C-alpha positions in Angstrom: 10.9 109.7 101.3 11.2 106.0 101.1 12.8 103.9 103.6 15.3 102.6 101.1 16.3 106.1 100.1 16.8 107.0 103.7 18.8 103.9 104.4 21.0 104.9 101.3 21.5 108.3 102.7 22.5 107.1 106.1 25.1 104.7 104.3 26.5 107.5 102.4 26.7 109.7 105.5 28.6 106.9 107.3 30.9 106.6 104.5 31.8 110.4 104.5 32.4 110.2 108.2 34.7 107.3 107.7 36.6 109.1 104.9 36.8 112.3 107.1 38.3 110.2 109.9 40.9 108.6 107.5 41.7 112.2 106.3 42.2 113.4 109.8 44.4 110.3 110.6 46.4 110.8 107.5 46.8 114.6 108.2 47.9 113.8 111.7 50.6 111.4 110.6 51.8 114.0 107.8 52.0 116.6 110.6 53.9 114.2 112.9 56.3 113.3 110.0 56.8 116.9 109.2 57.6 117.7 112.8 60.1 114.7 113.0 61.8 115.8 109.7 62.1 119.4 111.0 63.5 118.2 114.2 66.0 116.0 112.5 67.1 118.8 110.1 67.4 121.2 113.1 69.5 118.8 114.9 71.8 118.1 111.8 72.2 121.8 111.1 73.2 122.5 114.8 75.6 119.6 114.7 77.1 120.7 111.4 77.8 124.2 112.8 79.6 122.6 115.8 81.7 120.4 113.6 83.4 123.2 111.6 86.1 124.9 113.6 85.6 128.5 114.5 89.3 129.3 114.6 92.1 128.0 112.6 95.6 127.6 114.0 98.4 130.0 113.6 101.0 128.4 111.5 104.2 130.4 111.0 104.8 131.2 107.3 101.2 130.9 106.2 98.0 132.8 106.5 94.5 131.4 106.4 91.1 133.0 105.7 87.9 130.8 105.8 84.1 131.1 105.9 81.5 128.4 106.6 77.9 129.2 105.7 75.4 126.5 106.9 72.8 125.4 104.5 68.9 125.9 105.3 68.0 122.4 104.2 71.1 120.2 103.8 74.4 119.9 105.7 77.4 117.9 104.9 80.6 120.2 104.8 83.5 119.9 107.1 87.0 121.6 106.9 90.0 121.9 109.1 93.7 122.9 109.1 95.8 121.2 111.7 99.3 120.6 112.6 100.8 117.1 112.4 102.9 115.4 115.0 105.8 116.2 112.7 106.3 119.9 113.7 107.3 120.9 110.1 104.1 119.7 108.5 100.4 120.6 108.6 97.2 119.3 106.9 94.5 120.9 104.9 91.3 119.1 104.8 87.8 119.9 103.1 85.0 117.4 102.5 81.4 117.9 101.3 78.8 115.0 101.8 75.5 115.3 100.0 73.6 113.0 102.2 70.3 114.0 103.6 69.8 115.5 107.1 71.2 113.3 109.9 73.1 111.0 107.5 75.3 113.9 106.2 75.8 115.3 109.7 76.8 111.8 111.0 79.2 111.5 108.0 80.7 115.0 109.0 81.1 113.7 112.6 82.9 110.5 111.5 85.2 112.6 109.2 86.0 115.2 111.8 87.4 112.7 114.3 89.0 110.4 111.7 90.8 113.5 110.4 92.1 114.4 113.8 93.2 110.9 114.8 94.4 109.5 111.4 96.0 112.4 109.4 98.2 113.4 112.3 100.0 110.1 112.1 101.7 111.2 108.9 99.7 109.1 106.4 100.2 110.2 102.8 97.1 112.1 101.4 96.0 109.1 99.1 96.3 106.6 102.1 94.3 108.8 104.4 91.5 109.3 101.8 91.5 105.7 100.8 91.0 104.8 104.5 88.2 107.4 104.8 86.5 106.0 101.6 86.7 102.4 102.9 85.2 103.4 106.3 82.3 105.6 104.8 81.3 103.6 101.7 79.7 100.7 103.5 77.2 103.0 105.1 76.3 105.0 101.9 72.7 105.0 100.8 71.6 105.5 97.0 71.8 109.3 97.0 74.8 109.7 99.4 77.8 111.2 97.7 81.1 112.6 99.0 83.9 114.9 97.7 87.3 115.3 99.6 90.5 117.3 99.4 93.3 116.5 101.6 96.8 118.0 101.4 99.9 118.1 103.6 102.4 120.9 103.5 106.1 120.7 104.4 107.0 124.1 105.8 110.8 123.6 105.1 110.5 122.7 101.4 107.0 124.2 100.7 106.2 120.9 99.0 102.4 120.3 98.9 101.1 116.7 98.5 97.5 116.3 97.8 94.7 113.9 96.9 91.1 114.6 96.1 87.8 113.3 94.9 84.7 114.7 93.2 83.6 118.2 93.1 85.8 120.3 95.4 87.0 123.4 93.7 90.8 123.6 94.2 92.9 126.3 92.6 96.5 127.6 92.9 97.6 131.2 92.1 101.3 131.5 91.5 102.9 134.7 93.0 102.6 137.9 90.9 100.0 136.4 88.6 96.2 136.9 88.8 95.3 133.6 86.9 94.3 130.5 88.8 95.5 126.9 87.9 92.8 124.4 88.6 93.9 121.3 90.6 92.2 118.4 88.9 90.4 115.9 91.2 92.3 112.5 91.4 89.1 110.4 91.4 85.5 110.9 91.0 83.1 111.7 93.9 82.4 108.8 96.3 79.0 107.1 95.8 77.6 103.6 95.8 79.8 101.3 93.6 82.9 103.5 94.0 86.0 101.5 92.8 88.6 104.1 92.1 92.0 104.1 93.9 93.4 107.4 95.3 96.9 108.6 94.3 98.9 111.6 95.5 100.0 114.5 93.4 102.7 117.1 94.4 103.6 120.6 93.6 106.1 123.1 94.8 104.9 126.3 96.4 106.6 129.7 96.5 106.2 132.7 98.9 103.1 134.7 97.8 101.4 131.7 96.3 97.8 131.3 97.2 95.5 128.3 97.3 91.7 128.6 97.0 89.4 125.7 98.2 85.5 125.7 98.0 82.9 123.1 98.5 80.6 122.3 95.4 77.6 124.1 96.6 79.4 127.5 96.5 79.6 127.5 92.7 76.5 125.4 92.4 74.2 127.8 94.3 71.3 129.2 92.1 69.6 132.6 92.0 65.8 132.9 91.9 65.8 132.2 88.1 67.5 128.8 88.7 70.7 130.0 87.1 73.9 128.6 88.9 76.7 131.0 90.0 79.3 128.8 88.4 83.1 128.6 88.6 83.6 131.4 86.1 82.0 133.9 88.3 84.0 132.7 91.3 87.2 133.1 89.3 86.1 136.6 88.0 85.5 137.6 91.7 89.0 136.3 92.6 90.7 138.3 89.8 88.8 141.5 90.7 90.5 141.4 94.1 93.6 139.3 93.6 96.0 142.0 94.7 94.2 142.5 98.1 94.6 140.6 101.2 93.2 137.1 101.4 90.6 138.2 103.8 89.4 140.9 101.3 89.5 138.3 98.4 87.4 136.0 100.5 84.9 138.8 101.3 84.7 139.9 97.6 84.0 136.4 96.5 81.1 136.1 98.9 79.9 139.6 98.3 79.6 139.0 94.5 78.0 135.5 95.0 75.4 137.2 97.4 74.5 139.9 94.8 74.2 137.2 92.2 71.8 135.0 94.4 69.7 138.1 95.0 68.0 136.8 98.2 67.8 133.3 97.0 68.0 130.7 99.9 71.2 128.9 100.3 70.0 125.3 100.8 73.4 123.6 101.2 76.3 124.2 103.3 79.1 126.4 101.7 82.8 126.5 102.7 85.6 128.7 101.3 89.2 128.6 102.4 92.1 130.7 101.1 95.7 130.2 102.0 98.7 132.4 101.4 102.3 131.2 101.6 104.2 134.1 103.3 107.7 132.6 103.6 109.7 129.3 103.8 110.5 128.4 107.4 114.2 127.8 107.8 114.3 127.6 111.6 111.6 127.6 114.2 111.6 130.4 116.7 
């Protein structure tokens, strides 16, 4: 074998060794990145679980049923029901942020404490959501989006004032009817370039009326064939149990969704809230 050929073989072997080293370095970086992403996601999921209240307040004249299902890959949901400083009023809040990992969890954290501090001051729903939007939007990235629903209820008059954005599903069932009336969102979902102005809408509730609120991922969840569950199936699940207690209705909706998903992974947070008006409060005990 000639000296020139041996030299060429040696050069090629050296190049191969160099490529192998680069591949090992790239692999190490990928493993490190995967570990960091996994750590961030675990942190975000744990934080999101802590944000959502495990118990709702007891408010005379109303009954509440709720369920929060944490996503395996993306967080972003937060909801709360809380009394105002005005003893006759309480607030209902649901938000869904489609940011990624830590960003959505931090948005949820900000929303949680902003809700507790600002909404109790008696701001009108559109004022509160506009304040929330103004605070969140400067930190939004390209793929960040947020949907809100916020309502205040006066227990003396049963007047509900609400404002909303984006993809929150909000329905009202009038007493003695099984049909649901959709509460249209006031403005589109928040995203980069959002310019809309919130307004407040009102409706009068009656005893035995019910409200259903769900985050976007509940109806958008897909089975193993990639088919979304969809709002029609959620409404059908509601109708099939409309004469039962709100806890049974909640369970039926989630049961039918689970059967439809057929073991498909729930990647995003899901939140479901059902509220029933029991009576108009004339005098506090």
